[in-house]
PDB file of the backbone (N, CA, C, O) and the ligand in Angstrom, with CONECT records:
HET     ZN  A 101       1
ATOM      1  N   UNK A   1      -1.084 -35.762  -6.469  1.00  0.00           N
ATOM      2  CA  UNK A   1      -0.257 -34.573  -6.244  1.00  0.00           C
ATOM      3  C   UNK A   1       0.649 -34.800  -5.042  1.00  0.00           C
ATOM      4  O   UNK A   1       0.168 -35.000  -3.926  1.00  0.00           O
ATOM      5  N   UNK A   2       1.937 -34.768  -5.263  1.00  0.00           N
ATOM      6  CA  UNK A   2       2.898 -34.971  -4.177  1.00  0.00           C
ATOM      7  C   UNK A   2       3.628 -33.660  -3.910  1.00  0.00           C
ATOM      8  O   UNK A   2       4.201 -33.055  -4.816  1.00  0.00           O
ATOM      9  N   UNK A   3       3.596 -33.240  -2.670  1.00  0.00           N
ATOM     10  CA  UNK A   3       4.320 -32.029  -2.306  1.00  0.00           C
ATOM     11  C   UNK A   3       5.472 -32.391  -1.372  1.00  0.00           C
ATOM     12  O   UNK A   3       5.475 -33.444  -0.734  1.00  0.00           O
ATOM     13  N   UNK A   4       6.434 -31.501  -1.314  1.00  0.00           N
ATOM     14  CA  UNK A   4       7.607 -31.719  -0.480  1.00  0.00           C
ATOM     15  C   UNK A   4       7.269 -31.404   0.982  1.00  0.00           C
ATOM     16  O   UNK A   4       6.579 -30.429   1.282  1.00  0.00           O
ATOM     17  N   UNK A   5       7.774 -32.255   1.880  1.00  0.00           N
ATOM     18  CA  UNK A   5       7.554 -32.014   3.316  1.00  0.00           C
ATOM     19  C   UNK A   5       8.868 -31.651   3.969  1.00  0.00           C
ATOM     20  O   UNK A   5       9.896 -32.279   3.716  1.00  0.00           O
ATOM     21  N   UNK A   6       8.829 -30.641   4.805  1.00  0.00           N
ATOM     22  CA  UNK A   6      10.023 -30.350   5.606  1.00  0.00           C
ATOM     23  C   UNK A   6       9.628 -30.217   7.074  1.00  0.00           C
ATOM     24  O   UNK A   6       8.487 -29.891   7.403  1.00  0.00           O
ATOM     25  N   UNK A   7      10.588 -30.474   7.937  1.00  0.00           N
ATOM     26  CA  UNK A   7      10.352 -30.305   9.367  1.00  0.00           C
ATOM     27  C   UNK A   7      11.090 -29.061   9.821  1.00  0.00           C
ATOM     28  O   UNK A   7      12.277 -28.884   9.548  1.00  0.00           O
ATOM     29  N   UNK A   8      10.372 -28.217  10.511  1.00  0.00           N
ATOM     30  CA  UNK A   8      10.972 -26.980  10.983  1.00  0.00           C
ATOM     31  C   UNK A   8      10.498 -26.717  12.409  1.00  0.00           C
ATOM     32  O   UNK A   8       9.302 -26.568  12.656  1.00  0.00           O
ATOM     33  N   UNK A   9      11.426 -26.662  13.323  1.00  0.00           N
ATOM     34  CA  UNK A   9      11.092 -26.476  14.741  1.00  0.00           C
ATOM     35  C   UNK A   9      10.025 -27.460  15.209  1.00  0.00           C
ATOM     36  O   UNK A   9       9.096 -27.100  15.933  1.00  0.00           O
ATOM     37  N   UNK A  10      10.180 -28.704  14.777  1.00  0.00           N
ATOM     38  CA  UNK A  10       9.232 -29.737  15.190  1.00  0.00           C
ATOM     39  C   UNK A  10       7.895 -29.672  14.480  1.00  0.00           C
ATOM     40  O   UNK A  10       6.981 -30.441  14.779  1.00  0.00           O
ATOM     41  N   UNK A  11       7.787 -28.754  13.545  1.00  0.00           N
ATOM     42  CA  UNK A  11       6.532 -28.590  12.820  1.00  0.00           C
ATOM     43  C   UNK A  11       6.732 -29.054  11.377  1.00  0.00           C
ATOM     44  O   UNK A  11       7.782 -28.820  10.778  1.00  0.00           O
ATOM     45  N   UNK A  12       5.731 -29.699  10.842  1.00  0.00           N
ATOM     46  CA  UNK A  12       5.834 -30.129   9.456  1.00  0.00           C
ATOM     47  C   UNK A  12       5.243 -29.060   8.542  1.00  0.00           C
ATOM     48  O   UNK A  12       4.121 -28.593   8.733  1.00  0.00           O
ATOM     49  N   UNK A  13       6.035 -28.695   7.552  1.00  0.00           N
ATOM     50  CA  UNK A  13       5.557 -27.733   6.562  1.00  0.00           C
ATOM     51  C   UNK A  13       5.534 -28.409   5.200  1.00  0.00           C
ATOM     52  O   UNK A  13       6.341 -29.293   4.915  1.00  0.00           O
ATOM     53  N   UNK A  14       4.623 -27.992   4.391  1.00  0.00           N
ATOM     54  CA  UNK A  14       4.467 -28.562   3.053  1.00  0.00           C
ATOM     55  C   UNK A  14       4.825 -27.507   2.023  1.00  0.00           C
ATOM     56  O   UNK A  14       4.321 -26.384   2.051  1.00  0.00           O
ATOM     57  N   UNK A  15       5.697 -27.891   1.126  1.00  0.00           N
ATOM     58  CA  UNK A  15       6.245 -26.932   0.166  1.00  0.00           C
ATOM     59  C   UNK A  15       5.708 -27.156  -1.239  1.00  0.00           C
ATOM     60  O   UNK A  15       5.684 -28.281  -1.738  1.00  0.00           O
ATOM     61  N   UNK A  16       5.282 -26.076  -1.862  1.00  0.00           N
ATOM     62  CA  UNK A  16       4.984 -26.129  -3.285  1.00  0.00           C
ATOM     63  C   UNK A  16       6.313 -26.062  -4.018  1.00  0.00           C
ATOM     64  O   UNK A  16       7.041 -25.076  -3.899  1.00  0.00           O
ATOM     65  N   UNK A  17       6.633 -27.099  -4.772  1.00  0.00           N
ATOM     66  CA  UNK A  17       7.934 -27.151  -5.428  1.00  0.00           C
ATOM     67  C   UNK A  17       8.027 -26.204  -6.614  1.00  0.00           C
ATOM     68  O   UNK A  17       9.124 -25.903  -7.086  1.00  0.00           O
ATOM     69  N   UNK A  18       6.915 -25.744  -7.086  1.00  0.00           N
ATOM     70  CA  UNK A  18       6.913 -24.828  -8.221  1.00  0.00           C
ATOM     71  C   UNK A  18       7.304 -23.409  -7.794  1.00  0.00           C
ATOM     72  O   UNK A  18       8.154 -22.782  -8.425  1.00  0.00           O
ATOM     73  N   UNK A  19       6.691 -22.915  -6.741  1.00  0.00           N
ATOM     74  CA  UNK A  19       6.948 -21.529  -6.343  1.00  0.00           C
ATOM     75  C   UNK A  19       7.705 -21.410  -5.028  1.00  0.00           C
ATOM     76  O   UNK A  19       8.210 -20.337  -4.697  1.00  0.00           O
ATOM     77  N   UNK A  20       7.788 -22.506  -4.274  1.00  0.00           N
ATOM     78  CA  UNK A  20       8.580 -22.490  -3.048  1.00  0.00           C
ATOM     79  C   UNK A  20       7.852 -22.022  -1.799  1.00  0.00           C
ATOM     80  O   UNK A  20       8.452 -21.959  -0.725  1.00  0.00           O
ATOM     81  N   UNK A  21       6.581 -21.695  -1.917  1.00  0.00           N
ATOM     82  CA  UNK A  21       5.823 -21.293  -0.741  1.00  0.00           C
ATOM     83  C   UNK A  21       5.628 -22.480   0.205  1.00  0.00           C
ATOM     84  O   UNK A  21       5.465 -23.620  -0.229  1.00  0.00           O
ATOM     85  N   UNK A  22       5.649 -22.186   1.501  1.00  0.00           N
ATOM     86  CA  UNK A  22       5.463 -23.232   2.515  1.00  0.00           C
ATOM     87  C   UNK A  22       4.097 -23.082   3.178  1.00  0.00           C
ATOM     88  O   UNK A  22       3.630 -21.974   3.445  1.00  0.00           O
ATOM     89  N   UNK A  23       3.474 -24.228   3.435  1.00  0.00           N
ATOM     90  CA  UNK A  23       2.137 -24.227   4.038  1.00  0.00           C
ATOM     91  C   UNK A  23       2.083 -25.169   5.226  1.00  0.00           C
ATOM     92  O   UNK A  23       2.740 -26.211   5.237  1.00  0.00           O
ATOM     93  N   UNK A  24       1.293 -24.795   6.229  1.00  0.00           N
ATOM     94  CA  UNK A  24       1.097 -25.680   7.370  1.00  0.00           C
ATOM     95  C   UNK A  24       0.143 -26.814   7.011  1.00  0.00           C
ATOM     96  O   UNK A  24       0.235 -27.917   7.549  1.00  0.00           O
ATOM     97  N   UNK A  25      -0.758 -26.523   6.107  1.00  0.00           N
ATOM     98  CA  UNK A  25      -1.703 -27.549   5.685  1.00  0.00           C
ATOM     99  C   UNK A  25      -1.343 -28.108   4.313  1.00  0.00           C
ATOM    100  O   UNK A  25      -1.166 -27.372   3.342  1.00  0.00           O
ATOM    101  N   UNK A  26      -1.244 -29.414   4.267  1.00  0.00           N
ATOM    102  CA  UNK A  26      -0.887 -30.103   3.026  1.00  0.00           C
ATOM    103  C   UNK A  26      -1.857 -29.753   1.904  1.00  0.00           C
ATOM    104  O   UNK A  26      -1.482 -29.608   0.740  1.00  0.00           O
ATOM    105  N   UNK A  27      -3.096 -29.625   2.295  1.00  0.00           N
ATOM    106  CA  UNK A  27      -4.157 -29.301   1.345  1.00  0.00           C
ATOM    107  C   UNK A  27      -3.827 -28.044   0.532  1.00  0.00           C
ATOM    108  O   UNK A  27      -4.016 -28.016  -0.684  1.00  0.00           O
ATOM    109  N   UNK A  28      -3.338 -27.020   1.207  1.00  0.00           N
ATOM    110  CA  UNK A  28      -3.025 -25.765   0.518  1.00  0.00           C
ATOM    111  C   UNK A  28      -1.796 -25.913  -0.366  1.00  0.00           C
ATOM    112  O   UNK A  28      -1.743 -25.361  -1.465  1.00  0.00           O
ATOM    113  N   UNK A  29      -0.825 -26.649   0.110  1.00  0.00           N
ATOM    114  CA  UNK A  29       0.380 -26.864  -0.693  1.00  0.00           C
ATOM    115  C   UNK A  29       0.036 -27.609  -1.981  1.00  0.00           C
ATOM    116  O   UNK A  29       0.565 -27.310  -3.051  1.00  0.00           O
ATOM    117  N   UNK A  30      -0.852 -28.575  -1.852  1.00  0.00           N
ATOM    118  CA  UNK A  30      -1.287 -29.334  -3.035  1.00  0.00           C
ATOM    119  C   UNK A  30      -2.032 -28.428  -4.009  1.00  0.00           C
ATOM    120  O   UNK A  30      -1.824 -28.490  -5.221  1.00  0.00           O
ATOM    121  N   UNK A  31      -2.895 -27.591  -3.463  1.00  0.00           N
ATOM    122  CA  UNK A  31      -3.651 -26.659  -4.308  1.00  0.00           C
ATOM    123  C   UNK A  31      -2.711 -25.703  -5.015  1.00  0.00           C
ATOM    124  O   UNK A  31      -2.865 -25.421  -6.203  1.00  0.00           O
ATOM    125  N   UNK A  32      -1.726 -25.203  -4.262  1.00  0.00           N
ATOM    126  CA  UNK A  32      -0.764 -24.255  -4.812  1.00  0.00           C
ATOM    127  C   UNK A  32       0.028 -24.909  -5.936  1.00  0.00           C
ATOM    128  O   UNK A  32       0.164 -24.347  -7.023  1.00  0.00           O
ATOM    129  N   UNK A  33       0.552 -26.104  -5.663  1.00  0.00           N
ATOM    130  CA  UNK A  33       1.385 -26.774  -6.659  1.00  0.00           C
ATOM    131  C   UNK A  33       0.593 -27.089  -7.925  1.00  0.00           C
ATOM    132  O   UNK A  33       1.096 -26.967  -9.042  1.00  0.00           O
ATOM    133  N   UNK A  34      -0.627 -27.488  -7.724  1.00  0.00           N
ATOM    134  CA  UNK A  34      -1.495 -27.795  -8.855  1.00  0.00           C
ATOM    135  C   UNK A  34      -1.721 -26.541  -9.707  1.00  0.00           C
ATOM    136  O   UNK A  34      -1.641 -26.571 -10.935  1.00  0.00           O
ATOM    137  N   UNK A  35      -2.007 -25.444  -9.010  1.00  0.00           N
ATOM    138  CA  UNK A  35      -2.230 -24.171  -9.694  1.00  0.00           C
ATOM    139  C   UNK A  35      -0.964 -23.724 -10.418  1.00  0.00           C
ATOM    140  O   UNK A  35      -1.011 -23.355 -11.592  1.00  0.00           O
ATOM    141  N   UNK A  36       0.154 -23.759  -9.721  1.00  0.00           N
ATOM    142  CA  UNK A  36       1.425 -23.293 -10.279  1.00  0.00           C
ATOM    143  C   UNK A  36       1.819 -24.087 -11.522  1.00  0.00           C
ATOM    144  O   UNK A  36       2.297 -23.518 -12.503  1.00  0.00           O
ATOM    145  N   UNK A  37       1.616 -25.401 -11.475  1.00  0.00           N
ATOM    146  CA  UNK A  37       1.978 -26.233 -12.617  1.00  0.00           C
ATOM    147  C   UNK A  37       1.080 -25.946 -13.813  1.00  0.00           C
ATOM    148  O   UNK A  37       1.513 -25.974 -14.965  1.00  0.00           O
ATOM    149  N   UNK A  38      -0.158 -25.673 -13.510  1.00  0.00           N
ATOM    150  CA  UNK A  38      -1.121 -25.458 -14.582  1.00  0.00           C
ATOM    151  C   UNK A  38      -1.014 -24.067 -15.207  1.00  0.00           C
ATOM    152  O   UNK A  38      -1.083 -23.910 -16.426  1.00  0.00           O
ATOM    153  N   UNK A  39      -0.842 -23.056 -14.340  1.00  0.00           N
ATOM    154  CA  UNK A  39      -0.912 -21.683 -14.838  1.00  0.00           C
ATOM    155  C   UNK A  39       0.427 -20.946 -14.829  1.00  0.00           C
ATOM    156  O   UNK A  39       0.529 -19.838 -15.354  1.00  0.00           O
ATOM    157  N   UNK A  40       1.469 -21.568 -14.224  1.00  0.00           N
ATOM    158  CA  UNK A  40       2.782 -20.922 -14.147  1.00  0.00           C
ATOM    159  C   UNK A  40       2.683 -19.531 -13.535  1.00  0.00           C
ATOM    160  O   UNK A  40       3.395 -18.613 -13.943  1.00  0.00           O
ATOM    161  N   UNK A  41       1.794 -19.380 -12.550  1.00  0.00           N
ATOM    162  CA  UNK A  41       1.693 -18.127 -11.820  1.00  0.00           C
ATOM    163  C   UNK A  41       1.091 -18.429 -10.461  1.00  0.00           C
ATOM    164  O   UNK A  41       0.597 -19.532 -10.224  1.00  0.00           O
ATOM    165  N   UNK A  42       1.133 -17.448  -9.568  1.00  0.00           N
ATOM    166  CA  UNK A  42       0.614 -17.702  -8.235  1.00  0.00           C
ATOM    167  C   UNK A  42      -0.805 -17.177  -8.097  1.00  0.00           C
ATOM    168  O   UNK A  42      -1.189 -16.184  -8.716  1.00  0.00           O
ATOM    169  N   UNK A  43      -1.569 -17.872  -7.268  1.00  0.00           N
ATOM    170  CA  UNK A  43      -2.934 -17.484  -6.984  1.00  0.00           C
ATOM    171  C   UNK A  43      -2.966 -16.889  -5.573  1.00  0.00           C
ATOM    172  O   UNK A  43      -2.709 -17.585  -4.590  1.00  0.00           O
ATOM    173  N   UNK A  44      -3.281 -15.605  -5.488  1.00  0.00           N
ATOM    174  CA  UNK A  44      -3.288 -14.919  -4.192  1.00  0.00           C
ATOM    175  C   UNK A  44      -4.227 -15.569  -3.187  1.00  0.00           C
ATOM    176  O   UNK A  44      -3.952 -15.586  -1.987  1.00  0.00           O
ATOM    177  N   UNK A  45      -5.319 -16.096  -3.677  1.00  0.00           N
ATOM    178  CA  UNK A  45      -6.283 -16.784  -2.815  1.00  0.00           C
ATOM    179  C   UNK A  45      -5.628 -17.957  -2.094  1.00  0.00           C
ATOM    180  O   UNK A  45      -6.002 -18.311  -0.976  1.00  0.00           O
ATOM    181  N   UNK A  46      -4.653 -18.542  -2.755  1.00  0.00           N
ATOM    182  CA  UNK A  46      -3.961 -19.693  -2.176  1.00  0.00           C
ATOM    183  C   UNK A  46      -2.746 -19.238  -1.374  1.00  0.00           C
ATOM    184  O   UNK A  46      -2.546 -19.677  -0.241  1.00  0.00           O
ATOM    185  N   UNK A  47      -1.938 -18.365  -1.958  1.00  0.00           N
ATOM    186  CA  UNK A  47      -0.672 -18.006  -1.304  1.00  0.00           C
ATOM    187  C   UNK A  47      -0.878 -17.191  -0.022  1.00  0.00           C
ATOM    188  O   UNK A  47       0.048 -17.071   0.779  1.00  0.00           O
ATOM    189  N   UNK A  48      -2.043 -16.645   0.179  1.00  0.00           N
ATOM    190  CA  UNK A  48      -2.274 -15.929   1.450  1.00  0.00           C
ATOM    191  C   UNK A  48      -2.294 -16.888   2.634  1.00  0.00           C
ATOM    192  O   UNK A  48      -2.205 -16.463   3.785  1.00  0.00           O
ATOM    193  N   UNK A  49      -2.409 -18.174   2.350  1.00  0.00           N
ATOM    194  CA  UNK A  49      -2.392 -19.183   3.417  1.00  0.00           C
ATOM    195  C   UNK A  49      -0.975 -19.689   3.696  1.00  0.00           C
ATOM    196  O   UNK A  49      -0.766 -20.520   4.580  1.00  0.00           O
ATOM    197  N   UNK A  50      -0.014 -19.184   2.937  1.00  0.00           N
ATOM    198  CA  UNK A  50       1.359 -19.645   3.097  1.00  0.00           C
ATOM    199  C   UNK A  50       1.968 -19.125   4.398  1.00  0.00           C
ATOM    200  O   UNK A  50       1.545 -18.107   4.945  1.00  0.00           O
ATOM    201  N   UNK A  51       2.965 -19.852   4.867  1.00  0.00           N
ATOM    202  CA  UNK A  51       3.722 -19.430   6.034  1.00  0.00           C
ATOM    203  C   UNK A  51       4.780 -18.432   5.565  1.00  0.00           C
ATOM    204  O   UNK A  51       5.498 -18.706   4.603  1.00  0.00           O
ATOM    205  N   UNK A  52       4.886 -17.296   6.220  1.00  0.00           N
ATOM    206  CA  UNK A  52       5.898 -16.321   5.775  1.00  0.00           C
ATOM    207  C   UNK A  52       7.312 -16.891   5.883  1.00  0.00           C
ATOM    208  O   UNK A  52       7.652 -17.522   6.884  1.00  0.00           O
ATOM    209  N   UNK A  53       8.129 -16.674   4.864  1.00  0.00           N
ATOM    210  CA  UNK A  53       9.499 -17.201   4.889  1.00  0.00           C
ATOM    211  C   UNK A  53      10.358 -16.438   5.903  1.00  0.00           C
ATOM    212  O   UNK A  53      10.101 -15.271   6.200  1.00  0.00           O
ATOM    213  N   UNK A  54      11.374 -17.116   6.424  1.00  0.00           N
ATOM    214  CA  UNK A  54      12.258 -16.454   7.383  1.00  0.00           C
ATOM    215  C   UNK A  54      13.638 -16.257   6.784  1.00  0.00           C
ATOM    216  O   UNK A  54      14.525 -15.714   7.442  1.00  0.00           O
TER     217      UNK A  54
HETATM  218 ZN    ZN A 101       2.939 -22.693  -5.711  1.00  0.00          ZN2+
END
């Protein structure tokens, strides 16, 4: 599982390419992307760990 990495204010964020949510932990981004690809929907248990968009 490969997720997109971006740098923001010196911090690395991991993006689920399916839904666009950003995570501080790669682990969550991978879980999110895996879920999104499989179910084509978001899992609240996972997305609650996302970084709020600005
Ligand atoms: Zn996702």
